[in-house]
N, C-alpha and C positions, 0 to 999 in steps of 0.2 A: 156415702153422702158425698156429693159433687164439691172439689173445689174451684173457687176459680184460678185461673190459669197463674194470675200474677202469685197466688198462694202457693199452688202447687210447683213453679218452678223457681222459688226465691233462691238463690244462693246459698249453699249450705258450709260452703269453703271457698276459700282466696280465687284458686282457679277459676270460678264461675261465675266470679266477679267481671262484668260488661264493662270498658270503658275507663275505670278507674287505675289505671299500671301504677303511674307512681306512686300514688299511697298507696297500693297495694304494696307495693315492694319496699317502701318504709318501713312498713308495720312489720313486714316479716321480718325486715334485717333486726326493727325491733325486739321483736322474740326470739330471733334466732341469737343477738348478741347478750339479751338476757340486760336492755337496756330502756326500757318502757319508762313511759313517765307516768306519773301519780293522776293528769287532768287531760284530757284531750277536746278538744272542739271541732266536730266535723258539718259544716254549711256548707248550702248550696240550693241548685231548683230541685224542686219536689219530684221522687221516683228515682231518683241517680243513684241510689244505693247507701245512703248515710244511715240508718237503722240496721239494714242489713250487714254492711262492713262493722258497726258496732256489736252486734251480737257474736260474730266469725270471730273479732276481736278478744272478746270477752271469753270464749271457747279456749282459744289461741293460745293465751296468757296461761290457762289454767292447765293445760294439758301436760303428763306428766313425762312427755317424751314428744316433743313437737317435731313435725318434719318439713323440711324448710321452710320454718318458719311458721308453721299452720300445723293445725292440731291433727291429730293424728286419726280419729273417729273410732280409738279401739283399746283405748286406756279407760279406767274406773272413771276418772275426772271427765273424759269426754262425753260416756255415758252419761254420767247422772247431769253433765250440764245440759243436754237433750232433753231432758223428764222435766216434763211441766210443774213438779215437786222441786226443782231445785231453786233453794233460797237463797244463794249467793251471787245468782245472776239477778239485779232485780232492774225491772223497767217503770219509767215512772212516765207517766204522761203528764207532762206542764201545762196543757192545754185545760183540764179537768183538776188539776193536783196543784193550783199554782198560789196558793196560799202560804203564809209566814208559819201557821200552824203544822201542815204536809213536813216543810222543810224542816222546823224543828225535831218535829217526829225523827227525820232520818237523819239527823246530825244526832239526837240519843241513843239510835240503833247502831251505829254505824262504830263505835268502839267494840262491840261483839264480834268477834273472831267468826271468821267462815265456818259453818259446820263441816264442809266436807272439801271444799276448793281450795287450793292455793288462796286466791283473792275474791275479795268479794267485789263485785264491780257494777256501779250504779250507772244506768243507760236513763239520761234524762233527755227524752225526746222531746221537739217542739219547746227550748228551755228561754226560747224570748219570749213564752207567755207569762213567765213567773212574775210577780208584781215583785214593788221594789224594796218591800220588806222580806220578802221570799229571799230576792238576790244578796241581800245584807246578812239574811241569817246562813245564807251560803257561802259568802265572800271567806270567812274565817275557817269555814272547814277547809275549803280550798285549799288555802295557805297553808294549813297544816296538819294534811290528813293522816290517819293513821297508817303504818306500814303496809297494813291490808286490803289498804283500801284503793280501787280505783274506779275514777269517774269518765263517764264521755257525755259529752253536750251535745246534740244534733238539732241542729235549726235552719232555718229556710230562710230567717232573718237577722242575720247578725247585728246589723245596726241599732236593733233592739236589743242586743246585749251592752250592758255597762261595760269600760274598758277594764274597769279592776277584775271583771270576772277574765276577759278574754285574757288580758295578760299573764295569767296565773297558767294559762293552759295552751296546750300545745296543737295548732291550729291547722287544718288539711282541707283544702276549699275542693269542694266535689264539682267537677265540670257536665255540663250537658251531655249526654253520649252522643257520638256521633252519627250519623245518620246511617252510615254503611254498617256500623256495627249492631244497630238497632236490629235492621233489614236483616242480616247474618244470625241472628238469635232469634227474630222469629222465624225464620226459614226452617232453623232447626229443631222449632217448636212444632212447629205446622206439620214436619214427617212424623214426628211422635206420637202426635193425635191425628194423623190423616186426615189435616187440614188439606183440601184441593183449594187455592187461591192464587191468583195473577201475581207475579212481580212487581208489577205498578203498582199493586192495591199495598201491597207490603212497605214501598218505599214513602206511599202516600201517607200509610200510617205514621211510619215515622218519622216525615215532615211534621205532620199535624200533632203530633204526640211531645213536639219544642224538645226534644233530646230528654223526657223521660221515658226507662224504661217500664215502670209499672202502668203508663199510661197506655201505651204501645200494647203490653198485654192485654188494660182492659177492652181495648180495643178490638182487639182480635179476638177476645172472647165474645164480645157481643156480635160479629159477626157470623163466629161461628153458630152461633145461636141464632139470630136472623136467616141464617140457610143452609140448608146440608151441603145441598151438591155445589158447585164450582162457584167461588166468592170472584166476580168480576167487578172493575172499578164502577160501572153502574151501580149497585149494590152498595160500594161503599158510600156514592152521591148520594144516595136517597136514603139510606142510613142516617149519615151526616149533617144532610140538609147542603153540601156542597153541591158545584155542577158538574156535569159531565163534560168532557174536553171536547166535544163538537162543540157543545153549549157556549162553553167557556169561548172559544175562539168566536163563535158567531156574536156575542156578546164585545167581544175587544173588537170584532167590524166595524159595528154598529157605532163604538165609541170613534174610533178613527175615520169611518168615515164621516164623522160629523153628523148623523141621523140624529138628531135629536129626539126624535117622537121617539122612534123605536128603541131610545135606550132607557125611557122614561117608562113605554110600556113595560119591558124586560123588566125592571127594576119592580113594577106593579105588581108583575107575574111570579116574581118571587115572593113577595108578601103575601100573598093567595095560595101559595103553595105550602106557605108556613118556612120556609130556608131562611138560615140565619144570616142577616144582609152584612153583618161583619164580616164572617167566616168569610162568605162570597168576595168581598171586596178584598181582604187578605190573600185569598187565594188566586184574586186578579195579580197582585203585587208578584207574588210569584212566579206564576204565570209570565209575567213579564220581565222578569227577572231574568228567568231561564231564557227568553230568544234574546235579551240582548247578551247572555252571556256565551249563547252559542253563535252568534254573532261576531263576535270578534274571539273566542277561541274557538270553536270550530269551525269558524268561518261558512256559516249557515246564511243565506238569506231569509230574510223575514218580509211579511205581510205588510208591516207597517214602518214608519220612519222610527230610525233609528234615535231623535231626537226628541220626539213627541213622546215615544217609549220611556226614556229616558226621564221626559218631563212629567211624563204621569207616575212615575214611582217615586220619585220624588215629592211630589204633592201628596199621595196617598201616603208615604211613610212620615211626612210631616204632620198631615191633620190626623193620622190614626190617633191619637189620643185622644183630640177633639171628638172624633166622630164615637169613641165608645164609653164617653162619657155624656155624652149628646141625649138629651131626652126625647130627640126622638131620631135615630140613627140614620133612618131612612130618608126622611127630608135632608139630613145634611149630607149625606151621599148624593143625592139627588141635585143640589146644588153645587156640589166639587164638581160634579161632569159636567154640567152645563157650564162650568165658567172656564173648565180645561177645554172644554168643545169652541165655545167662542172666542180663548183666547188663539185657539191653532186655526182654527178657520172662518172666525167671522168679521176678520176684519182687514182683509186683503184687499177690496174694492174700493173703502173708504181711504185708507193709507195710498193707493196708487194715486188718489184724485189729490190728495193732498200735498205728496210729495212733487207732483207735476207739477203742482205752480209755485211750491217752495224752491225749486230749481232753477228758477226765472230771477231770484232775487243775485244781486251783485256779487262778482266772485270775491270782490273785497270783503262782504258781507259772512262768505261761507264759512263754517266751520269746520277744521281737519275733523278727520274720520277718529285719532286717536282720541282728542278732546270729549268728542261726542261718547268714545264708551266709557271714558271716565264718570261722566255723568251719569248714565243708564245706570238705573237700580236693578237689582236684583228680584225683588218683588213688588208690587201692588203699594202705591204710598199708602199709608191707611188715610181715612179723611180726617181725622184728629191730628195731621199736623196743619190742617188748616184751617186754623184759629182766626173766628170773628173778636175782632177788636171793638167790645160791645161800649165801652165808655166812649172813643172816639165816633163811633156812628152815632151814638147819640149827641154827642156835641155837633157834629158837622150838621145834621138834621138839624133838631130842634133849638141847638141856642142858636142856631145860622137865620132860622123864622122870629125867631124872639128879638135878635136884635137887624130887623131887615129894615130897617130904615136908618141905619147908619150909614154915615158919608160912605159911598161906595170907590170911592177912586185913589183909597189909600190902602196901600200894598204891603202888608205885614213883610213879605218877602223882599229880602235885596238877593236877586239872583244870584249876583255874584261872589256874595258874603256870606248869606244867611244858610244856604243847604250848598253846603261842598262836599262833594264827591270826590275821593281821590282819584285820580286820574291813573286809567289802568295801563300801562306801558304795550299790554299785547291787545290795545285797541286800534281800531283803523281808523276812527271817527276820533280827532281832534278834539273837537267840540262836544263830547258827548255826557260829560258832568254839567256842562251848562241845558243840553237837550232833557235832562232827567231831572236836572231843578225845574224846569218851565212844566215838563208833564207834572210834577207834584203838587207845583203850586196850583196849577190851572183842574188838577183832578179833586185840590182839595177846595178849592172855589165852588166847583157846580156838585162836590158830593151830597149823595144821598141814602139814607138809611137802607130804602127800602132796593134801590138798585144793589146796594151795598151785599143784601141776602141773595139778592137774584144771583148776581156772582156767585158765591159761594156753591148754591145750588147745581146752576152749571157744570162746575166743575165736577160736579162727581161723574157730568158725562166721561170726562177725559179718562176715567177708571177700566173702560175697555180696552183701549190702545197703548196701556203701558208695558207689554211685550211685543207690542209691533216691531219685527227688526227693522222698517227704515224711520219710523216719527217715536220709538220709545222712549228714547232719550231726549228727546224736545217735550213729551209727555210727563216723565219724570220730574224732569225739571220745574215745571210747572205748578205738579202737586206737590213739590216740597218745599213750596214759599206758601206764605203768609197773604192773605187776601187784609188790607189793610184798609183801604177805602174805593169806592167807585164811584163815576159819574156816569153819564149818557154816552161820553165820548172817550172815558179811557179811565184806568186804576192804577192802583198801587200794590205792588206785590215786593215783599221784605225776605230775604234770607237770614240767618245767622251769621254767618262770615263773609268778611269783605272779598275773600277770594272767589266764592261763591257767583257771589255779584261779579265778580270780574269776568270769570267764563262766562257767566248767562248773557252777558253783552254784548258777546261775539255772535252770538246768534238769535240777539233779541229779533229782528225782522223775521226769522222762521218760527218763534214763538208765537209771536203777535199770528202770524200766517196759520198755523197749527190752530191756535186758540179760537180763531173765530169762525177756521172752516167747520170745527167740532161742534160749536155751539149755537152755530150761525147770527154771529155777533159783529160788530163791527168797530175794535176799540183800540187805542194806542195803551199801552203798556210801559209803566215806571218799574224801574227797580233800584233797589236800595238795600243797606243791610239793616238787621232789627237793631241795632244800636241808635243810627241816625234816625231810624224812624220813631224811637222812643223820644230821641230830643225833639223833633220836629213833632210830633204831637203834643207833647208839653208846651209849645211856643204858642202851638194854634189854639190850643185851651185858653191860655192866659190871654192872647190878644183877643181871642172871642169875646171871652167875660170882660174883655175891657170894653168894647164897643167895636171894635175891628174887624175886617173883614178882607177877605181876599180877592184880586181884580184878575181877570182871563188875561193873558199877556201873551202876542205870540211868537209860534216856536219858533225857532233859529234852523235854519237851513245847515244839512250837513256838511261838514268841512270834510273831507278824507285826505291820510297822510298819503305823502308823495313816498314811493318806494324808489330806490334805485335797484337796475338790473344787477348789478353785483353785492347785492346784500343780502339776495335771495333766502340762503343758506342762515346767517343772522336773525332774517325775521321770521323767518319757520319755525326756528328756536325759542323766541320770545313769545310767540304764538302760541308754542305747548306747554311752553314753561313758567312763562310769564316773570315775576321779578326776583325770582333766583339766579336768573342768568345774567353775568356779568360779561360786558364786553370791552376787549381790550383791543 
């Protein structure tokens, strides 16, 4: 009868176990010194040798004359332990025997002395599958076991095992087996089985198995059944639904060339061929990782931008969990790659146009690059940050119409006293607080709910420019704001912290320029803090209910501070660090 390779080549002694040298050495020494524990827990990924080592250890502790801490294989106990009739080495599958009754039966029988061996060894596989009642029944036995009993608990998920059980065991963490060791072991087996296979296929098997020897042997077994002649990488790709190297390189070319149509058609062809799209995207990430590794370590040139390679690796790695749990992974991946291409290739022309006009802004209002880099966010700001204040929108729109016949000559705001923005030491405009006060007043005087909703919708257009190298920090600053009110001529943005307000006031003209360019608008912007906005919103609602309305007033001209030539260093320090600078 044919035996699968993973069964045929399962290690029978410590010497043939691959990739767990530290654990094997510890167990050998415990047998050699006759100092083994009454309970062990082996945990780690599947296929790394937990059950195999448990069986080898069970035979070793029962050996009459162990050799270097391992079973000799020739004594009576060793021979008996290999037989199916051996009743002193009991293997229990907790996945199918996870009830309290099974553990109670084990507890009743454990007091019986071994029939032939020195110790009764209970190997409980997938122990995390036991019920709470079964764990409670096992607990007392683990705490005070008979002298002739040894427990070995094996699991792939130790987090599900109660701490009270773990604390009574000597724990060993089985690691994923390194790729090189898996390849060496597969090569040995191929020679014994006369399997003709390319070396790169063995390496790909080792990588795909994710450190599990059993999975590697199962894959090799499948390939040997698929083809009796020499097994190539194309055979591996065909059988496992992944891409050949040539096709993977071609797919990368489409992505980094920004050819969106070919990328989408290629993904469509993957589906039609029945390939696993999640496996392909994992293969793409590993391929790009190799490109980056070879570039930095082996000084090999790449066909693509290294920065773009790293961005795509990070994007795929970040979204891999969402891809796997997505209802339609294909659509998710298509959208992900479209976004990547748009971010890297799609914004160059418009960003140049915006920055050309932005550079014409007065030098006194140009923000230092260091400040802009602090403001620039690493990720696209979520649309959730652009909250709409429904209450104020309703008050501004509906209540205003309701009281339209009230005396319009009364101005609720005292520009100098009621709306006070703390003057920033880093601002170059002396009367910036007065200008913001007037803009807030005028925006509320003409505020309209529909215009507010339109501006919130327009904000979505800015998401396409968050990663732009030249205007990204401006766009992120706009997206980070809350749109509070809007009129035909202006709108109010607020930020959580007053320090952010001070920083953004430095390049307010640039924010207005970028916003108007992208949204095709012509609006002024007022910036205030959330705290100040809440205070003014309450005052506005109260005044509207009392029958008072706002009156549009003229915005004052900008008054710039005078800079002395010998104070350049001081002014630059204040500009960069703000209120924390002390001048002596």
